[in-house]
C-alpha positions in Angstrom: 28.2 18.0 35.6 30.3 16.8 32.7 33.4 18.8 32.0 32.6 19.4 28.4 29.0 19.5 27.0 28.1 17.7 23.8 28.7 19.7 20.6 25.3 20.1 18.8 25.4 19.6 15.0 22.9 18.8 12.2 23.9 15.7 10.2 23.1 15.8 6.5 22.5 12.1 5.7 20.9 12.2 2.3 22.1 9.2 0.3 24.7 8.3 3.0 24.9 4.9 4.6 23.4 4.6 8.1 23.5 1.3 10.0 20.8 0.5 12.6 21.4 -2.6 14.7 18.3 -4.0 16.4 14.8 -3.9 15.1 12.8 -3.3 18.3 10.9 -0.3 19.6 13.9 2.0 19.7 14.5 1.4 16.0 10.8 1.8 15.3 10.9 5.3 16.9 14.2 6.4 15.3 13.9 5.0 11.8 11.2 7.4 10.4 13.4 10.5 11.1 16.4 8.8 9.3 14.2 7.9 6.4 12.8 11.4 6.3 16.4 12.7 6.2 17.0 10.7 3.0 19.5 8.3 4.7 20.5 5.0 3.0 19.5 2.9 5.9 20.5 -0.7 6.5 18.9 -2.5 9.4 20.8 -5.5 10.9 18.6 -7.6 13.1 17.3 -11.2 13.2 13.8 -9.9 14.0 11.9 -6.6 13.9 8.6 -5.1 15.1 5.7 -5.3 12.6 6.1 -1.5 11.9 9.8 -1.9 11.2 9.1 -4.8 9.0 6.6 -2.7 7.1 9.3 -0.1 6.4 11.5 -2.8 4.9 8.6 -4.2 2.9 7.9 -0.8 1.5 11.5 -0.4 0.4 12.2 2.5 2.8 15.1 0.5 4.4 17.2 -2.6 3.7 16.8 -5.3 6.2 19.5 -7.9 6.7 17.9 -10.6 8.9 20.9 -11.7 10.9 23.1 -10.6 13.8 25.8 -8.0 13.5 29.1 -9.1 12.1 32.5 -7.4 12.2 32.8 -5.0 9.2 29.1 -4.1 9.0 29.9 -0.5 9.7 32.2 -0.2 6.7 31.5 3.1 4.8 28.8 4.1 7.3 28.5 7.7 8.3 26.2 7.1 11.3 25.2 4.1 13.5 22.4 3.5 15.9 22.9 0.5 18.3 19.6 -0.6 19.8 19.8 -4.3 20.8 19.1 -5.8 24.1 22.5 -7.5 24.2 24.9 -5.3 26.2 28.0 -7.3 25.2 27.0 -7.0 21.5 26.4 -3.3 21.9 29.8 -2.8 23.3 31.4 -4.7 20.5 29.5 -2.6 17.9 30.3 0.6 19.7 34.0 -0.4 19.7 34.0 -1.0 15.9 32.3 2.4 15.4 35.1 4.0 17.5 37.8 2.4 15.4 36.0 3.3 12.1 35.4 6.9 13.2 31.6 6.4 12.8 29.4 8.5 15.0 27.4 6.0 17.1 24.3 6.3 19.3 23.7 3.7 22.0 20.2 3.2 23.4 21.5 1.2 26.4 24.3 3.4 27.5 24.4 7.1 26.4 27.5 7.7 28.4 29.5 5.2 26.3 28.2 6.6 23.0 29.9 9.1 20.8 26.7 10.8 19.8 23.4 11.6 21.4 20.0 11.8 19.8 18.2 15.0 20.7 14.5 15.4 21.3 13.4 16.7 18.0 10.3 18.5 16.6 9.5 20.5 13.5 7.3 23.4 12.7 7.1 25.2 9.3 10.7 24.8 8.1 12.3 25.0 11.6 13.8 22.0 13.4 14.0 22.2 17.2 16.5 19.8 18.8 17.0 19.7 22.5 19.9 18.2 24.4 20.5 18.4 28.2 24.0 19.5 29.2 24.9 16.5 31.2 23.9 12.9 30.5 20.8 12.9 28.3 17.5 13.4 30.2 14.9 12.3 27.7 11.9 13.5 29.6 13.2 17.0 30.3 14.4 17.3 26.7 11.1 16.2 25.3 9.2 18.6 27.6 11.3 21.5 26.5 11.0 20.5 22.8 7.2 20.2 23.1 6.8 23.6 24.7 8.9 25.3 22.0 7.3 23.5 19.1 3.8 24.1 20.4 4.6 27.7 20.8 5.8 28.0 17.3 2.8 26.1 15.9 0.0 28.0 17.7 1.7 31.4 17.5 2.3 32.0 21.2 6.0 31.9 20.6 6.9 34.3 17.7 10.4 35.1 16.8 11.1 38.4 15.0 11.0 37.9 11.3 10.1 34.2 12.0 8.8 33.9 8.4 7.7 36.0 5.5 4.0 36.1 5.4 2.4 35.8 2.0 -0.8 37.8 1.6 -3.7 35.7 0.7 -6.6 33.7 2.1 -6.7 30.5 4.2 -9.9 28.6 4.4 -9.5 27.0 7.8 -11.7 24.2 9.1 -12.0 25.0 12.8 -13.5 21.7 13.9 -16.8 21.1 15.8 -16.4 23.9 18.3 -14.0 22.9 21.0 -10.9 25.2 20.5 -8.6 22.3 21.2 -9.9 20.4 18.2 -8.7 22.8 15.5 -5.6 21.5 13.6 -2.2 22.7 14.5 -1.8 24.4 11.1 -5.2 26.1 11.4 -4.3 27.5 14.8 -0.9 28.8 13.5 -2.5 30.5 10.5 -5.1 32.1 12.8 -2.3 33.5 15.0 -0.7 35.1 11.9 -3.8 36.6 10.5 -4.5 40.3 9.9 -8.2 39.6 9.2 -10.4 36.8 10.4 -13.8 36.2 8.9 -15.5 33.9 11.3 -18.5 31.6 11.2 -20.8 31.2 14.2 -20.0 27.5 14.3 -16.2 27.9 14.4 -14.2 27.7 17.6 -15.2 31.1 18.8 -13.1 30.9 22.0 -10.0 31.3 19.8 -11.0 34.8 18.8 -10.3 36.1 22.2 -6.7 35.0 21.8 -6.1 37.2 18.7 -4.0 40.3 19.1 -5.9 43.7 19.2 -4.9 44.7 15.7 -6.6 41.7 14.1 -9.9 42.7 12.5 -12.7 40.1 13.1 -15.6 40.0 10.7 -18.8 38.2 11.8 -20.0 35.9 9.0 -22.6 34.1 11.0 -25.5 32.4 9.3 -28.2 32.0 11.9 -31.1 29.8 10.8 -34.0 32.0 9.9 -32.2 34.9 11.5 -29.5 37.4 10.8 -26.8 36.3 8.3 -24.0 37.6 6.1 -24.8 36.7 2.5 -22.3 34.4 0.7 -21.6 37.1 -1.9 -20.7 39.5 0.8 -18.4 37.0 2.4 -16.7 36.4 -0.9 -16.3 40.1 -1.5 -14.8 40.6 2.0 -12.3 37.9 1.4 -11.2 39.4 -2.0 -11.1 43.0 -0.7 -8.9 42.3 2.3 -6.6 39.9 0.3 -6.1 42.5 -2.4 -5.2 45.0 0.3 -2.2 42.8 1.1 -3.7 41.3 4.3 -3.3 37.7 5.6 -6.9 36.6 5.8 -8.3 33.6 7.6 -11.8 32.3 6.8 -12.5 30.5 10.0 -15.3 27.9 9.4 -16.9 25.3 11.6 -16.1 21.6 10.9 -14.4 21.1 7.5 -14.5 23.8 4.8 -15.8 21.2 2.2 -18.4 19.4 4.3 -21.5 21.6 3.7 -19.3 24.6 4.3 -19.4 26.3 0.9 -15.6 26.2 0.9 -15.4 25.4 -2.8 -17.6 28.4 -3.6 -15.3 30.7 -1.8 -12.2 29.1 -3.3 -13.7 29.5 -6.8 -14.5 33.2 -6.1 -10.9 33.8 -4.9 -9.5 31.9 -8.0 -11.5 34.1 -10.3 -10.1 37.1 -8.6 -6.5 35.8 -8.9 -6.0 35.4 -5.2 -3.9 32.6 -3.6 -5.9 30.4 -1.3 -4.8 27.7 1.1 -7.3 25.1 2.4 -6.8 23.6 5.8 -9.0 20.6 6.5 -10.9 20.5 9.8 -12.5 17.7 11.9 -16.0 17.3 10.6 -18.8 17.5 13.2 -20.4 14.5 11.4 -17.9 12.1 13.1 -16.5 14.2 16.0 -19.8 15.2 17.6 -21.2 11.7 17.8 -17.8 10.6 19.2 -18.0 13.2 21.9 -21.4 12.0 22.8 -20.2 8.4 23.1 -21.6 7.2 19.7 -19.3 5.4 17.2 -20.5 6.0 13.7 -19.2 2.5 12.8 -18.9 -0.5 15.1 -18.0 -4.1 14.4 -21.0 -6.3 13.9 -23.4 -3.3 14.0 -22.5 -0.8 11.3 -20.0 -1.2 8.4 -20.9 2.1 6.8 -22.0 5.6 7.6 -23.7 8.2 5.4 -23.6 11.9 5.9 -26.4 14.0 4.4 -27.7 17.6 4.7 -31.1 18.0 6.2 -31.5 21.7 5.4 -34.3 21.1 3.0 -37.2 18.7 3.5 -37.5 15.4 1.6 -40.5 16.6 -0.4 -38.7 19.9 -1.3 -37.9 19.9 -5.1 -34.5 21.4 -4.2 -33.5 18.2 -2.3 -30.7 16.2 -3.8 -30.9 13.4 -1.3 -32.3 10.0 -2.2 -34.2 9.3 1.0 -35.8 6.1 -0.4 -32.3 4.5 -1.0 -31.1 5.8 2.4 -34.0 4.0 4.1 -32.7 0.7 2.7 -29.2 1.0 4.1 -28.2 -0.9 7.2 -25.5 1.4 8.4 -25.5 4.7 10.3 -27.1 7.8 8.9 -25.7 11.2 10.1 -27.8 14.3 9.4 -26.4 17.8 9.6 -28.5 21.0 9.6 -31.6 18.9 10.0 -33.1 19.9 13.4 -36.2 21.7 12.1 -36.8 19.1 9.3 -36.2 16.0 11.4 -39.9 15.2 11.7 -40.4 15.2 7.9 -37.1 13.3 7.4 -38.1 10.6 9.9 -41.5 10.2 8.3 -39.9 9.8 4.9 -37.5 7.2 6.1 -40.3 5.2 7.8 -42.5 5.5 4.7 -39.7 4.0 2.6 -39.2 1.0 5.0 -37.1 2.1 7.9 -38.2 0.6 11.2 -39.9 3.4 13.3 -38.1 1.9 16.4 -34.7 2.7 14.9 -32.7 4.6 17.6 -32.0 8.3 17.1 -29.7 10.6 19.0 -29.5 14.4 18.7 -26.3 16.0 20.0 -26.7 19.8 20.4 -23.6 22.1 20.6 -21.3 19.1 20.4 -17.8 19.2 22.0 -18.6 22.5 23.7 -19.5 23.2 27.4 -23.2 23.4 26.3 -23.2 19.9 24.8 -26.3 17.9 25.4 -27.7 14.6 24.0 -31.3 13.8 23.5 -32.4 10.3 22.5 -35.5 9.2 20.6 -36.6 6.8 17.8 -37.6 7.5 14.3 -41.2 7.3 15.3 -40.9 9.8 18.2 -38.1 12.1 17.2 -40.3 14.9 15.8 -42.2 15.1 19.0 -39.1 14.8 21.2 -37.4 17.6 19.4 -40.3 19.9 20.1 -40.7 18.8 23.7 -37.0 19.0 24.5 -36.6 22.3 22.5 -33.6 21.0 20.6 -32.0 23.9 18.7 -29.3 24.1 16.0 -26.5 23.3 15.8 -27.2 19.7 16.4 -25.9 16.5 14.8 -28.5 13.8 14.3 -27.4 10.1 14.4 -29.8 7.4 13.2 -29.0 3.7 13.6 -28.2 0.9 16.0 -24.8 2.5 16.9 -26.8 5.0 19.1 -27.3 2.1 21.6 -23.8 0.5 21.4 -22.4 2.4 24.4 -25.5 1.5 26.5 -24.5 -2.2 26.2 -21.1 -1.7 27.8 
């Protein structure tokens, strides 16, 4: 064990000169944090990785395409030495010592005057971890990850960690797998007083909520029990006005057939603050989980997502099925299980090949996920025979067969 541990400190580098020597992978990893800190970064290196070069091209750093020269650390506040030349690193480190410039060395931490901690951030808090002895990057990173993840998902809550602002968060919960909700969505869920949850949201997360959290079921079951949209809006407004932190937990993304804008408009009219947290849409995540890419080189250069909740001949339909039948890309249909026979017929009538592959993915990303394959000509009959039930994502196009060619 070292006699004296490193003294931790946070450097305020905004507008201050920082010199990075070496444009390889170490620089590629460290530069974004220096840029985010507002440092005036000069990179000295004959070459750089494409990502580092892109930072220079974007004007985020200045790149001097040459080797280090004596005097390059003049007026610097901080230096990062990351070349593969040990002799050069020692010479740069010696100049830093003479110039009283804190210097990090990627090749020899013991010879450096500063160490880079494993760093993570969560809602205004920076977590920086250093091991007491010579840096142990793996251990530091593991501890950092555990702390940051705990702060983000609410499992690690410090007293008075933050001041909660009453209001509503429209949170897209993703396709159903609780691991696919965003970090921000999970944190807001952990801080909620009231959760108004859809049936298609990640329901497993509700079991993690503290006992005091009120959970309101806003399920809309096709042709079954449902909570009217007006009642949902009223519940959001009522609880928010009572000073509660309210999460409207929705499946997929709030703005992809999720009526998120309707709820936001109702809240705005009531003068209530609303935060929208995007979610992973089932239109791309569910096909992916079933091994179907919605685009693939040489097969599909586009994908179109449509709602199938009304039939093509229904006067309420806003979908141009005739135009969709002419497209060569992938067609993804949500909420279309009970109308898929009529939809398939409309596409075939307007010119789509009846042999076009179709896949239906039921309960995608959950333990109950199953995939049923058909063609446009057979899908209506297959859905009935296989008893495919909502929720299911329907994928139409040659991408359905891409994985079978592997």
